[in-house]
C-alpha positions as CSV (number, residue, x, y, z in Angstrom):
1,M,23.9,65.0,40.7
2,N,27.4,66.1,41.3
3,A,30.1,65.0,38.8
4,P,32.3,63.2,41.4
5,V,29.2,61.3,42.7
6,N,28.5,60.1,39.1
7,H,32.1,59.0,38.8
8,L,32.0,57.2,42.1
9,I,28.8,55.4,41.1
10,L,30.4,54.4,37.8
11,L,33.5,53.2,39.7
12,I,31.5,51.1,42.1
13,V,29.4,49.5,39.3
14,A,32.5,48.8,37.2
15,A,34.4,47.3,40.2
16,A,31.4,45.1,41.2
17,G,31.2,43.9,37.6
18,M,34.9,43.0,37.5
19,L,34.7,41.2,40.8
20,A,31.6,39.2,39.8
21,Y,33.2,38.3,36.5
22,D,36.6,37.2,37.9
23,W,35.3,35.6,41.1
24,R,34.1,32.4,39.4
25,K,37.6,31.8,37.9
26,L,39.5,32.1,41.2
27,R,40.7,28.8,42.7
28,G,42.6,28.4,45.9
29,A,42.8,30.5,49.0
30,R,46.2,32.0,48.2
31,T,45.0,33.2,44.8
32,I,41.8,34.7,46.3
33,I,43.8,36.5,49.0
34,A,46.3,37.9,46.4
35,Y,43.5,38.9,44.1
36,L,41.5,40.7,46.9
37,T,44.6,42.5,48.1
38,L,45.4,43.9,44.7
39,Y,41.7,44.6,44.0
40,I,41.0,46.4,47.2
41,S,44.2,48.5,47.0
42,G,43.4,49.5,43.4
43,F,39.8,50.3,44.2
44,T,40.9,52.4,47.2
45,I,43.4,54.4,45.1
46,A,40.8,55.0,42.4
47,F,38.2,56.0,44.9
48,L,40.5,58.5,46.6
49,L,41.6,60.0,43.3
50,V,38.0,60.5,42.2
51,I,37.4,62.4,45.5
52,N,40.6,64.4,45.5
53,P,42.3,64.4,42.0
54,N,45.3,66.4,43.5
55,L,46.6,63.5,45.5
56,P,50.0,62.3,44.5
57,G,50.2,59.1,42.5
58,P,51.9,55.9,43.7
59,T,55.2,56.7,42.0
60,Q,55.3,60.1,43.7
61,V,54.7,58.5,47.1
62,L,57.4,55.8,46.7
63,R,60.1,58.1,45.1
64,P,61.3,59.6,48.5
65,L,61.5,56.1,49.9
66,F,63.6,54.6,47.2
67,L,65.7,57.7,46.3
68,P,68.3,57.0,49.0
69,L,68.5,53.4,47.9
70,A,69.0,54.3,44.3
71,K,71.8,56.7,45.2
72,L,73.5,54.0,47.3
73,L,73.2,51.4,44.5
74,L,74.3,53.7,41.7
75,K,77.3,55.0,43.6
76,H,80.5,53.8,42.1
């Protein structure tokens, strides 16, 4: 097997285990929605980084968005 395929299988197994463990403890629709939103976004980022490790990280993506705001706020 190819190394990324092994990593993807491990990622899917770990994610399924985490979801199965935490699912029983979740109460309320809003909590479940918040958990699934963070869970799916984290899994998607991890999946994409396994496939293409050269992708920029979240801070590199958000930096150009917040740089003008930081300059505006830090301006005296």
